[in-house]
N, C-alpha and C positions, 0 to 999 in steps of 0.2 A: 355670544351665543345667537344663532339665527332662530328667530320666532316666525315660522311659516304662517301662523294664524295671523300675525299683525301686518305682514307684508301682503298677504292676500287680502286682509281687510282694508289695507290702504289701497289696493288696487280697485275693489269695489266701491270704496267711498268716493273715490274720484271720478270713477267712470259710470257709475249708476247703471242705466239702461244700454249703455254702449259697452258694457263689459263682454258681451258675446264676440263682437267684432275685435275688440282689443285684444281678447284672448286668442283669437285666430291669427292675429298679426304676431303677437308675442311668441306663438308656437311657431310661425313660419320664420321669425327673425333668430330664434335662439339656436338652431343647428349650426348655421353659419359662423355665428359668434363662438360657439363652443369649440369649432374646428381652428381657431386661432391658436398658435402655439406661442409658449412663452408667457411673461408676466403679463396679466391683464387685470389690474387694478389700480385705483388711485384716480385722482382728478385729472391728470393729464392723459391717462389711457382711456377714461370715459370720454374726454373732450374730443380725442382723435377719433374714437369709435363712433361717437355721435355724427362727427363730420363724414365719415366713411358710410355709416347707414343712411343719412340724409342724402348723400348722392346717389347711392343706389336706389333709394325710394322716389327720387326726383324722375326716375324713368316711368313710374307708373303714378296713377293718380293718388296724391297724398291726402289721405283723411284724418281726422280727429282721431281714430282707433291707431293709424300707423304712427301718428305724432307722439300719442301716448306710449305705445309699445317701444318706441325708441327711447324716448325719455326714462321709462321703468328700466329697461336693459341697462342703459348709461349709469343709472342710479345704483342698480345692483352692482355694476363694475366699480363705481367709485368707492362704494362701502365694502368692497371685497366680498360681496355675497352672491356673485354671479354663479359660483360652483354649486349653489343649491337651486338653480333653476327647474331642474326635473322635479324635484319636490315641491316646488311653488307651483309649477304648472299643473301638477297632480291635483294640489289642494284647489286651485282655482277651477279646474274642470269638475272636482267633486262638488263644490258650491254651486256652480251653475247648474249641475244635473239635478242636485236637490231642489233648486229653484225652480225647474222646469217640471218636476215631478218624475225624473228618470232614475230607477234603481239600478245601481251596479251589481251584477250577480257573477260569482265566480263558480265556475264547474270545474271540478277535479275528477277525471276519470281514468281508467286503466288505458283505454283505446279512444281514438277521437270519436265523439259523438256524431250521428249522422244529423242532417239539416232536419228531419222531421222531429227528432227529439229536442232540437233547440227551438223550433218552432211551437212545438206543443209546450214546453215549458215557459216560454215566453207568454203565450196565450194563458195558461194557468195562472202566472204570477200576477198578469195584468188583472185578471178577473178577480184574484184573491186580495189584491192589495190596493187596486184602483189606480196603479201607477200609469202615469202618461206614457212611458215608454221604458224599455229594458236594454241595458248594455250587457251582453254576455262575454266575459273572458273565460276561455278555456285553457286549462293546464292539464296536460298529459302526464299522470303518474302511475306507472306500470305497476308499483309496489301495492296498488289497491286492488289488484286481482281481477276486478269486475265491478260493475256498479258505477256510482260516482258520489261524490262528496259536493254539497251544494252550500254556499255562502252568500247570505243576503243581508248586508249590513252586519248586524250583531247575531243573526239568526244562522243557524248550522244544522244542516241535514246530513248524516252519514248512511246513505244507502250503498255503501260499498260492501264487497264480500269480505274484505280484510276487517272493516269495522264490526259485522256480523260475527265473524270468526273470534274477534277479541271480546265481544260482549258475551257470547256463549262460553268462553273460557273463564271470563270473571264471574258468570253464575254458576259454572261447575265447580270453582274453587272455593 
């Protein structure tokens, strides 16, 4: 069983203050490794992959972050856990954002929101929460009919037309 929290914890335990740079390297190295077809697990596959990654990294300036990202990917491959890289990258990014005081906000709306709405929403959330920054992800859901649904961590606001109709229906029955 893959324990994303343990892997992310190991990532942060080893890197400490260098976690941001190593995360960017890890994020950059993951797509080419994911594009490899065939069986990619075990010690021999990890050793071969490490050799290839080090050769490609030799063309650029190799930093501690690049070295760690290569070792981390190879360990994931060796332990047959690389298939969970997207889940792991998401967890690492969430933890980095939490440490920086950045909130993840998801907006679901029937139509794409205009930039004025997003700017106003960002400003309002920063004022109310004191967050250092806001990352807005937008999902278009035509079934909402109008308005929006806002999710900030465990906080949920349904200001959609569909939600209002369902609330009125429940009150009337």
